[in-house]
C-alpha positions as CSV (number, residue, x, y, z in Angstrom):
1,M,0.0,0.0,0.0
2,T,1.3,3.5,-0.8
3,P,2.3,5.4,2.3
4,G,-0.7,7.5,3.4
5,Q,-3.1,5.7,1.1
6,P,-6.7,5.6,2.4
7,P,-7.4,2.0,3.0
8,L,-11.2,2.1,3.1
9,S,-13.9,2.6,0.5
10,L,-14.9,6.1,1.2
11,M,-13.4,9.5,2.2
12,L,-15.6,12.0,4.0
13,G,-15.7,15.4,2.4
14,M,-15.9,18.4,4.7
15,M,-16.8,21.0,2.1
16,R,-20.4,21.5,3.4
17,L,-19.6,21.2,7.1
18,H,-20.5,24.8,7.7
19,E,-24.0,24.2,6.3
20,A,-24.9,21.4,8.7
21,D,-26.7,23.2,11.5
22,E,-26.8,20.1,13.7
23,L,-22.9,19.9,13.7
24,Q,-22.0,23.5,14.6
25,T,-21.2,22.8,18.3
26,P,-18.0,21.1,19.2
27,E,-19.8,18.4,21.2
28,R,-22.2,17.4,18.5
29,L,-19.5,17.4,15.8
30,A,-17.2,15.4,18.1
31,D,-20.0,12.9,18.5
32,W,-20.4,12.7,14.7
33,I,-16.7,12.3,14.2
34,E,-16.4,9.5,16.8
35,A,-19.4,7.7,15.2
36,R,-17.7,7.7,11.8
37,L,-14.4,6.5,13.4
38,D,-16.3,3.7,15.1
39,Q,-17.6,2.5,11.8
40,G,-14.2,2.4,10.2
41,L,-14.2,5.7,8.4
42,D,-11.3,7.8,9.5
43,W,-10.3,9.9,6.5
44,F,-11.6,13.5,6.4
45,D,-11.1,15.7,3.3
46,H,-10.6,19.4,4.0
47,A,-9.4,22.5,2.1
48,D,-8.6,25.9,3.5
49,I,-11.3,27.5,1.3
50,Y,-14.1,25.2,2.6
51,G,-16.6,27.4,4.5
52,G,-14.5,30.5,3.7
53,D,-11.2,31.4,5.2
54,G,-10.6,28.0,7.0
55,R,-14.0,28.0,8.7
56,N,-14.6,24.2,8.3
57,E,-11.1,23.3,9.4
58,H,-11.7,25.5,12.5
59,L,-15.0,23.8,13.2
60,F,-13.4,20.4,12.9
61,G,-10.5,21.4,15.1
62,E,-12.8,22.7,17.8
63,A,-14.4,19.3,18.0
64,L,-11.0,17.6,18.3
65,R,-10.0,20.1,21.0
66,H,-13.3,19.4,22.8
67,R,-12.6,15.6,22.7
68,P,-8.8,15.2,22.5
69,S,-8.9,11.4,22.2
70,L,-10.2,11.8,18.7
71,A,-7.1,13.6,17.3
72,A,-5.0,10.5,17.3
73,R,-7.7,8.5,15.5
74,V,-8.5,10.8,12.6
75,K,-6.6,11.0,9.3
76,V,-6.8,14.4,7.8
77,V,-6.4,15.5,4.2
78,T,-6.3,19.2,3.4
79,K,-5.7,21.3,0.3
80,A,-4.4,24.8,-0.3
81,G,-3.4,27.1,-3.1
82,I,-6.7,28.8,-4.1
83,L,-7.1,32.3,-2.9
84,M,-10.5,33.9,-2.8
85,T,-9.8,37.0,-0.8
86,H,-12.7,39.5,-0.8
87,G,-12.1,42.4,-3.2
88,E,-9.2,40.7,-4.9
89,T,-9.0,38.6,-8.1
90,K,-9.4,34.9,-7.4
91,H,-6.1,33.3,-8.1
92,Y,-3.7,30.4,-7.3
93,N,-0.6,30.6,-5.2
94,S,1.8,27.6,-5.0
95,S,4.8,29.6,-3.8
96,P,6.7,27.9,-1.0
97,E,6.0,30.8,1.3
98,W,2.3,30.6,0.8
99,L,2.1,26.8,1.1
100,A,4.3,26.8,4.2
101,G,1.9,29.3,5.8
102,A,-1.1,27.4,4.6
103,I,0.2,24.2,6.2
104,D,0.9,26.0,9.5
105,R,-2.6,27.6,9.5
106,A,-4.3,24.3,8.8
107,L,-2.4,22.6,11.6
108,A,-3.5,25.3,14.0
109,R,-7.1,25.3,12.9
110,L,-7.4,21.5,12.9
111,G,-5.6,21.0,16.1
112,V,-3.5,18.1,14.9
113,E,0.2,17.7,15.0
114,R,0.6,16.4,11.5
115,L,-1.4,16.5,8.2
116,D,-1.7,12.9,7.0
117,L,-1.9,14.2,3.4
118,F,-1.4,17.6,1.9
119,L,-2.5,18.5,-1.6
120,I,-1.9,21.5,-3.9
121,H,-5.5,22.3,-4.8
122,R,-5.1,23.5,-8.4
123,P,-2.2,23.7,-10.9
124,D,-0.7,27.1,-10.8
125,P,0.8,28.3,-14.1
126,L,3.2,30.5,-12.1
127,M,4.5,27.7,-10.0
128,E,8.3,27.4,-9.8
129,A,8.4,23.7,-9.4
130,E,11.9,23.5,-7.8
131,A,11.1,26.2,-5.2
132,T,7.6,24.7,-4.4
133,A,9.2,21.2,-4.1
134,R,11.8,22.5,-1.6
135,G,9.0,23.9,0.5
136,L,7.0,20.7,0.5
137,D,10.1,18.6,1.2
138,D,10.8,20.8,4.2
139,A,7.2,20.4,5.5
140,V,7.6,16.6,5.4
141,R,11.1,16.6,7.0
142,A,9.7,18.9,9.8
143,G,7.0,16.3,10.5
144,K,4.2,18.7,9.6
145,V,3.0,16.6,6.6
146,A,3.1,12.8,6.2
147,A,2.4,12.5,2.5
148,L,2.1,14.8,-0.5
149,G,-0.3,14.9,-3.5
150,V,-2.0,17.2,-6.0
151,S,-5.6,17.9,-7.1
152,N,-6.9,18.6,-10.6
153,F,-3.4,18.4,-12.1
154,L,-2.7,17.1,-15.6
155,P,0.1,14.6,-16.1
156,E,2.9,16.9,-17.2
157,Q,1.9,19.3,-14.4
158,W,2.3,16.7,-11.6
159,R,5.4,15.2,-13.3
160,R,7.1,18.6,-13.2
161,L,6.6,18.8,-9.5
162,K,7.3,15.2,-8.8
163,A,10.7,15.4,-10.6
164,A,11.7,18.3,-8.3
165,L,10.6,16.6,-5.0
166,S,12.9,14.4,-2.9
167,Q,9.8,13.1,-1.2
168,P,7.3,10.9,-3.1
169,L,4.2,12.3,-4.7
170,T,1.6,9.8,-3.7
171,H,-2.0,11.0,-4.4
172,H,-4.1,12.7,-7.0
173,Q,-7.6,14.0,-6.4
174,L,-9.5,14.4,-9.6
175,Q,-13.0,14.9,-10.7
176,L,-14.2,11.4,-11.7
177,S,-17.7,9.8,-12.0
178,L,-19.9,7.8,-14.2
179,T,-21.0,11.0,-16.0
180,H,-17.5,12.6,-15.9
181,S,-15.5,9.7,-17.3
182,A,-13.2,11.7,-19.6
183,P,-10.0,10.9,-17.5
184,L,-10.6,7.2,-18.4
185,F,-10.2,7.9,-22.1
186,N,-7.9,10.9,-22.4
187,G,-4.9,9.1,-20.8
188,E,-5.1,11.0,-17.4
189,F,-6.2,8.0,-15.4
190,D,-3.7,5.7,-17.0
191,A,-1.0,8.3,-16.3
192,L,-1.7,8.6,-12.6
193,R,-1.7,4.8,-12.4
194,R,1.6,4.6,-14.3
195,D,3.1,7.2,-11.9
196,D,1.9,5.4,-8.8
197,L,-0.5,8.1,-7.7
198,S,-3.4,6.8,-5.7
199,P,-6.6,8.2,-7.1
200,M,-9.3,10.0,-5.1
201,A,-12.5,11.0,-6.9
202,W,-14.2,14.2,-6.0
203,S,-17.8,14.8,-7.0
204,P,-18.2,11.0,-7.5
205,L,-22.0,11.5,-7.9
206,D,-21.5,14.5,-10.3
207,G,-23.6,16.8,-8.1
208,G,-26.6,14.5,-8.7
209,A,-26.4,14.8,-12.5
210,L,-25.8,11.1,-12.9
211,F,-29.3,10.4,-11.6
212,E,-30.9,12.0,-14.6
213,G,-31.5,10.9,-18.1
214,A,-30.3,7.6,-19.5
215,A,-27.6,7.2,-16.9
216,G,-30.1,7.7,-14.1
217,Q,-32.5,5.1,-15.7
218,A,-29.7,2.6,-16.1
219,L,-28.5,3.2,-12.5
220,K,-32.0,2.7,-11.2
221,R,-32.6,-0.5,-13.1
222,L,-29.2,-2.1,-12.2
223,A,-29.4,-0.8,-8.6
224,T,-32.7,-2.6,-8.2
225,Y,-31.1,-5.8,-9.6
226,H,-28.1,-5.6,-7.2
227,G,-30.2,-4.6,-4.2
228,V,-28.5,-1.2,-3.6
229,S,-29.3,2.4,-4.1
230,P,-28.4,4.2,-7.4
231,A,-25.9,6.3,-5.5
232,G,-24.2,3.2,-4.0
233,L,-24.0,1.6,-7.4
234,A,-22.4,4.7,-8.9
235,L,-19.7,4.5,-6.2
236,A,-19.3,0.7,-6.9
237,W,-18.8,1.6,-10.6
238,L,-15.9,3.9,-9.6
239,R,-14.4,1.3,-7.2
240,R,-14.4,-1.3,-10.0
241,L,-11.6,0.7,-11.7
242,P,-8.0,-0.4,-11.3
243,G,-6.6,1.1,-8.2
244,S,-10.0,1.3,-6.7
245,P,-10.4,5.1,-6.6
246,V,-11.6,6.4,-3.2
247,P,-14.8,8.4,-3.6
248,V,-14.9,11.7,-1.6
249,I,-18.5,11.9,-0.6
250,G,-20.1,15.1,0.5
251,T,-23.0,13.9,2.6
252,L,-22.8,14.3,6.3
253,N,-26.0,12.3,7.0
254,P,-25.0,9.3,9.1
255,A,-27.6,6.9,7.7
256,R,-26.7,7.8,4.1
257,I,-22.9,7.5,4.9
258,T,-23.5,4.0,6.4
259,A,-25.6,2.9,3.4
260,L,-23.0,4.2,0.9
261,Q,-20.2,2.6,2.8
262,D,-21.8,-0.8,2.5
263,E,-23.1,-0.4,-1.1
264,A,-19.8,0.9,-2.5
265,R,-18.3,-2.6,-1.9
266,V,-20.7,-4.3,-4.3
267,S,-18.8,-6.3,-6.9
268,L,-20.1,-5.0,-10.2
269,P,-19.8,-7.4,-13.2
270,R,-17.9,-6.2,-16.2
271,Q,-21.0,-6.2,-18.5
272,D,-23.0,-4.1,-16.0
273,W,-20.1,-1.7,-15.7
274,Y,-20.1,-1.2,-19.4
275,A,-23.8,-0.9,-19.6
276,L,-23.7,2.0,-17.2
277,L,-20.9,3.6,-19.2
278,E,-22.8,3.2,-22.4
279,A,-25.9,4.8,-20.9
280,A,-23.9,7.7,-19.5
281,R,-22.0,8.4,-22.7
282,G,-24.9,7.8,-25.0
283,H,-23.1,5.3,-27.3
284,E,-21.6,1.9,-27.1
285,V,-17.8,1.5,-27.0
286,A,-16.2,1.3,-30.4
């Protein structure tokens, strides 16, 4: 297993944490986190822009400070590099100075001693790969970060960074779903597999779009046959791929999380996998 690789079927996305009214107090959020840990889900996906200016990282950290025993059990992923400062042009910053500060701020907000995985959130055309790599290497050597990865990068973008790093680049978080399958055909997915990057799929349900049209009809039909929900089958479709991409799910509803955790493990036959692909793309394979 790649160092830092999520071993389970799902990663819990914290992007909408600030919208969950029932989880806004440290005690209630600590209860929620502990319940997820008890069911074997210990990877939590953050970014410094989630909730605006680190709000969701702060909420999560307040829960860990409220119940310190949880900090040693959680595995935290966070991302940085997108700046959305009010009154300024939205932009990317992958400079070593900015990323070093982002890592320190994330550690302080989250209340953990080390980030289990740190990702550059978006490729920055102004990135000086050698300087950025030195900064990331320093963070690993200092014990602030356990593993490094990228998000939304194309192969030559991550290879430029990887070549400059002395630490391994281990993960890539990309948009991937039944209705966003382009990376499977344009070489991106094969490239990350060749380069030993463990895939994590954000928006694995494509914001609900895959429940509509022909894809939705096929999902409903085959989900009934397999005795799972359409959403669970869509995650099982992803998990059928080589390397078993880890879906980053956005729901915070405990019952839905439990159902998806179970259903994502369904073994999908090859013919059913291609039937779903054909429905989503609107044509059979060549």
